[in-house]
N, C-alpha and C positions, 0 to 999 in steps of 0.2 A: 464681140471680138473684132468684128469688121470695123466698127466705129472707133475703137481704140487704135487699130492699125492705121486707119485713115488719119487720125489725129497725129500719130507718130510721124507719118510721111508728109502730110500737108496739114499743119495746124489750122483749125477752123472749119475743115471740110465736114466733120461730123455734125457740127452745129448747123451748117448750111443744109444738110440732108435731113436731119431729124430734130434739130433744136432751135435755139434762138438765132435767126438768120442775121440779125444785126451784129451779134457777137461774132458769128462766123465770118461775116464780111470784114469786120475790123481786123480779126486775127489773120485772115487770108491776105489782106492788103499789106499788113506788117510783114508777113512772111515773104511775099513777093518782093516787097521793097528791100528786105534784107538780102534776098537772093540776088537782086539787081546790083546792090552795093557790093556784094561779094564778087560778082562777075566782073564788074568794072574795076574793082581793086586788083583782082587777079590779072586782068589784062594790062593794067598800068604797071604792075610789078614785073610782068614779063618784058614789057618795053623798057622799063627803067628799074633795075634791081635795087638801086639806091633808095627807092621809095619805101621799101619794106623796112630798111634801117631807120629812116626818118620816122615812120609810124611807130616803130618799136621803142623809140626814145623820146617821143613827144608826150610829156606828162599830162597835158590837157586831153589829148586823144585817148590816152590810156585810162584816165578817169572816166571818160564817157563810155569807153568800151566796157569797163568794169561794171558801171551802173546798168548799161544795156544788157549785159549778160545776166546780171542778177534779176532784172525785171523779166527777161525772157525765161529764166528758170522758173520763176513763180507763175508766170502766165501759162507756160506750156504745161506745167504740172496741173494747173487748174483746169485746162482744157481736157487733159486726159481723165481727170476725175469726173468732169461733166460728161465726157463720152461714155464712161462707165455707167453713169446715172441714166443717160439716154437709152442704154441697152436694157433697161428695166431688169436689174439684177434680182429684184424680189420675186420675179416670175419664174426664176430658175430653181432647180432642186438645190438642197443644201450643199452637196458636194460640188456641183457646178458653180454655185454662188461663191463658195470659198476659193475655188480655182480662179475665178474671175477677179476676186479681190487680190489674190496673190499676183496674178499677171499685171493688173493695173498698178499695184504697188511697185513691182519691179520696173515697169515702164516709167512711172513717176520719179522714183529715186534714181533710175539710170539717167534719164534726161536731165532732171534738175541737178543731180550730182555732178554730171559732166560739165554743165554750164557753170555751176558754182565753182568748180575746180578751176575752170578757165578764168573766171573772174578773180579767183585768188592769185593765179599766176600773173594776171595783169596788175593786180595790186602790189605783188612782190616786186615786179619790174619797176613800177612807178616809185615805190619806196626806195629801191636801190638807186635809181637815177637821182632822186632828191638827196639821198645821203652822200653820194659820190660827187655830185656836181659842184664845181668851184664857182666862185663869184667873179672870176676874172673875165675880161672881154675876149671875144673871139679874135684870133690872130691869123692873118694870112700866111701862107707858106713863104719862106725866104729863099729866093733863087730856085723855086720849084721844089723845096723840101720843107717838111715839118721837123723841127729839132725839139725833142722832148727829153727833159732831164729826168732820169729815173734814179731815185735815191732809196736806199734801204737802211733802216736803223732799228735798234732794239727798242722794245716798249717797256724796259725796266724803269725803276723809279728815277724820275728826272731826266730820262733819256729820249723819250718820244719826241722826234723832230729836232732834237738838240745837236746830236753828233751823228750825221749820216755816215755809216761805215762803208757804204757802197755807193758809188756815183758813176752812172753810165748815161751817155747821150745816145738816144735812138734817133738817128737822122734818117728820115723816111721820105722816099720819093713820092710827091703828092699825086702822081699819076699811076705809077706801077706798084707802089708799096715796097720797092727794093730798099732794104734797110742796112745801114751800117751802124754797128754798136761800137761806140768810142768810150773806152773805160779810162777813168782817172783814178790814180792811187790816192788813198786817203792821207798818205804821209808826204805828199808833194809840198814843197816849201818855196819861198822866194819867187812868187808868181805875181803878175799884175792883175788888177781888176779892170772891168770894162770902163771905158772913158765915160765921164759924166755920172758915174754911180757914186753913191754915198761912200762906199768903201774906198773908191779911188781918191776921194777927198781926204779920207783918214789915213790912207797908206799910199801916197803918191809914188813912192819908190818900190811898191810891191809889199806883199805880206812877209816882211823880213824880220819880224820880231822873234825873240828867243823862244823856241818851242812852239812856234806857230806853224800849223799844217793845214792842209785843205779841209780836213774834217773838223778843224777847230774854228773855221770861219763862222759857222752857225752859232757856236757857243758865244763867240765874241759879240756878235750882233744881238743875241738874246740878252746879253749883259748890258747892252747899250741901246735899248729900244727907242729912246727918245730921238735918236738920229734918223729914224725911219718913218717919222710922222705917224699916220694912223694905220700903218701896215699891220695886217693880221699875222703875218709870218715873216718877221724881220730876219730870222735865221735863214730861211729859204731864199729870201730876196738877196741876202748877202752872198749866199752860196752860188746863186745864179750869176751874179755879177763876177764872181771868181771864175766860174766855168767859161763865161763869155770872154773874159780877159785872157784866159789860157789858150782857148781853142780858136778864137776869132769867129765862132758861130753865134748867131742870134737865137736865143732859146725862146720857142713859142710857148711851151707849157712845161709844167713839172708835175711829178707824182711821187709821193712818199709812201713807201711800202713798209709796213710793220712786219719785220722778219719772223717774229713769233706767230703772228696771224697767218703767215704764208703756209704754215703746216696745214691749216684748215682748207686752204685753196687746193693744195695738192690732193688731200684726202677726198675732197668733194668731187674731183674728176677721176678718182680711182687709182691714183698714183702716176708716176712718170718713169719711163724706161731710160736708163743712163748707162754709159759705158764706164764702169769703175776700173781704172787701170792700175791702181795701187790701193792698199788698205787705207781707209779713211777713218781716223779716230773719232769716236763720239765722246765729247768732253775734252778735258785738257786745258792748258793755259790758266792755271790756278785752281782748276777742279780735277777730280780724278777722271781718268779715261775709263769709261764703263764698258767699252766694247769697240768693235771695228766694223765698218761696212766693207765686206770682202770684195776682192776684184772680180770682174766679170760683167757681162751685160745682164742687168737685173732691173726689175721693176721695184722702185722704192716708194714707200709711203711718205706722208708729209714729214714725219719726224726725221727719217733718214735722208730725205731730199734736202731738208734744211741743214743738216750737219754736213752733207756732201758739199753744199754751197758755202758754208761759213767756217768749216774747220781750219785751224791754223797750226794745231799741234803737229810738229814734225815737218812743217812746210813753211810757206811764206805768204805775204799778202798777194803777190803777183800770181802765185799758183791758185789762190782762192779766187782772184778775179777771173782767171781762165775757167775755173769750174762754174762760177756763177753765170758766165756767158753760155756755157754748155747747158745749164738748166734753162735759161731763157729760150735758147734755140729749141730744146726738147719740148718745152711747154707750148711754144707756138706751133710746132709741127704735129704734136700728138693730141692736143685738146681740140677735137673736131666740133663743128656746130651740133652734130648729133649728140655727142656726150654732154655738151653744154645744156642742151634741152632736157636730156634725161635727168641731169643732176641740177636743174636750174635753181631750185630753192636753196640747196646747200651751197651752191656757188654764190648766190646772191648774199647769203649770210656771211660767208667767208670773205667776200670782196668788201662788204661794208665794214667788216671788222679790221681789215688789213690795209686799206688804202685811203689816202687823202690826196687831193689834187686841186689844181686851179683850172682844169679843163671845164668850160661851160657845157651844160647839157646839150646845147645846140650843136656841139661839135662831136658828140658821142657817135652819131651815125657815120660821120666821116672816118673816124678812126677804126670803127668796126669793119667798114668796107675795106680800108687799107690793110687791116690785119688779115682778112681773108685773101687779099691779093698777095700779101707777103708770104703766105703759106706755100705758094707756088714759086717763090723766088729764093735764090741763095741769100743767106745773111752773111755780110762781111764783118770783120772784126778788126779793131785797132785799139791797142791799149798803150797809154803813154807811160811806159815802165822801162826799167833796165832790161837789156843792155842798150836799147835805143835812146832812152831818155834818162838823164841823171835827175832823179826826183828831188834831190837836195838842192840842186841849182840848175833847174831846167833851162834849156835853150828854147825860148818861146818862139823864135822864128822857125826853128826846126819843128817844133810841135805843130804850129799852124800849117806848115808845108806838108807834114805827114797827114794831117787831118784833111787838107784839100786833096791830096793825092788819093787817099782812101775813098773819098766821095767820088772823085773823077773816075776811079776804077769801077766803082759800083754803077756809074752811069754809062760805062762803056767807052769813056774817053781814053785816048792814048796817054800813057804816063811813062816818062823816061825810066828805064830800068836802073836799079842800083848798080854801082860799079862792082861791088863784091857780092856774090851770091851767099846767102846765109848757109852756114853749116847745119845740116839736118841734125837736130838734137836726138840723142839716143837714150836719154833718161826719161823717166815718166813720173808724173805725179797726178794723182786723182783722175780727172777726166780728160786731160789733154797732154799729149806728148810734149816734153820740154824740160828745161831746168832753169834755175835762176840766172846762170851765166850765159846760156844760149838763148833764153827766151822760151815762152810756152806757146805752142802752136795756136791754141784758141785765142790768144791775145793778139795775134796778127795773122789773120786768115781771110782769104777771099771767099771761102766756103766754110762757114763755121760748123756745119753739120759733119763734114768730112774730118775736120780737125778734132772734133770731139769723139 
């Protein structure tokens, strides 16, 4: 028993005392080396917290860690079995012998099982990074901010990546993580494209063709891929050029979310709590309404959260944009690092099923660190929708000014107050106070959490 306990605490010590000293010396040196590496790593992480994110997203390091954990599991279990042998089990009575076999088995499976599970987690993390990583180059912050275009689309036949139904820019302060969510309506028309872009060459006077809207830019580009050279995502490239032309912001990266797969993400974290201010229909717009999400502060599963975010029966696109921003805010605030660790395997599976992006793996640690900072900051919101913006014929100068003002406010800069204060809307829809004519609070708020 003593030899097995010694091996559990200090691998190789039993062999040094009663067995093959060379084996014991090798095992002890490896153990001391690992302890040293662990102590140095811990100290480095305390000094620079960003180091842990770099380690967690470095695929080469994760592969090495996985292999090392597997080797450690086999080696440690072998040392425990050898310690049991060195205790001369055949000299014991039958009952004691059986007891020692049981204890040794528990120790072997406990140690090896824990290390192999850790190796599995390292493998899952590595596979997730490989599946999510884009092949785009790393991009520096523009004027101290990262601008990430978040798009949501259905994964139905012929629709994945073709017609993004939801488009939001997350403009993130590169130092503090302070974020402004800028929503663009899918039915915006008559807008310009970024200078120098392929779409600007095709539509020098703006996207003014009959029935052409912002969510149709991707489809047009997919129908004309020869114009985009060897691009893997002509639809996304065209949409990015439209967003840049409308807002004046330079987009660093993009991410496309499969809305159907979003259900799995919410379920993986155990649901999300939302303030449902009015009944939200499940179904509708060509299908039967099968039920309603009733008003109240309630925890919703993936199915109901998706319908809360996307329902349009009895409301409008701008109400839906407000609710989607409330979901984004709730997910950021409520999904803690602890819950992410507890549900890591499910989260990894859901994330790989729902997300594609051009963010290179080398930038993952940067955005994870910014996300943790953003949890402690207010999230601002601006949506380019009525009554402020006429989506059929938008005033692009006004759009760019409003975007700049929203970012300046988030950075604490003084912004000239509007000449007329907005009338506080007294109607409600879904997750945010407001109405079509007065505007929805979550679409224009300096504190998205309060507006929701």
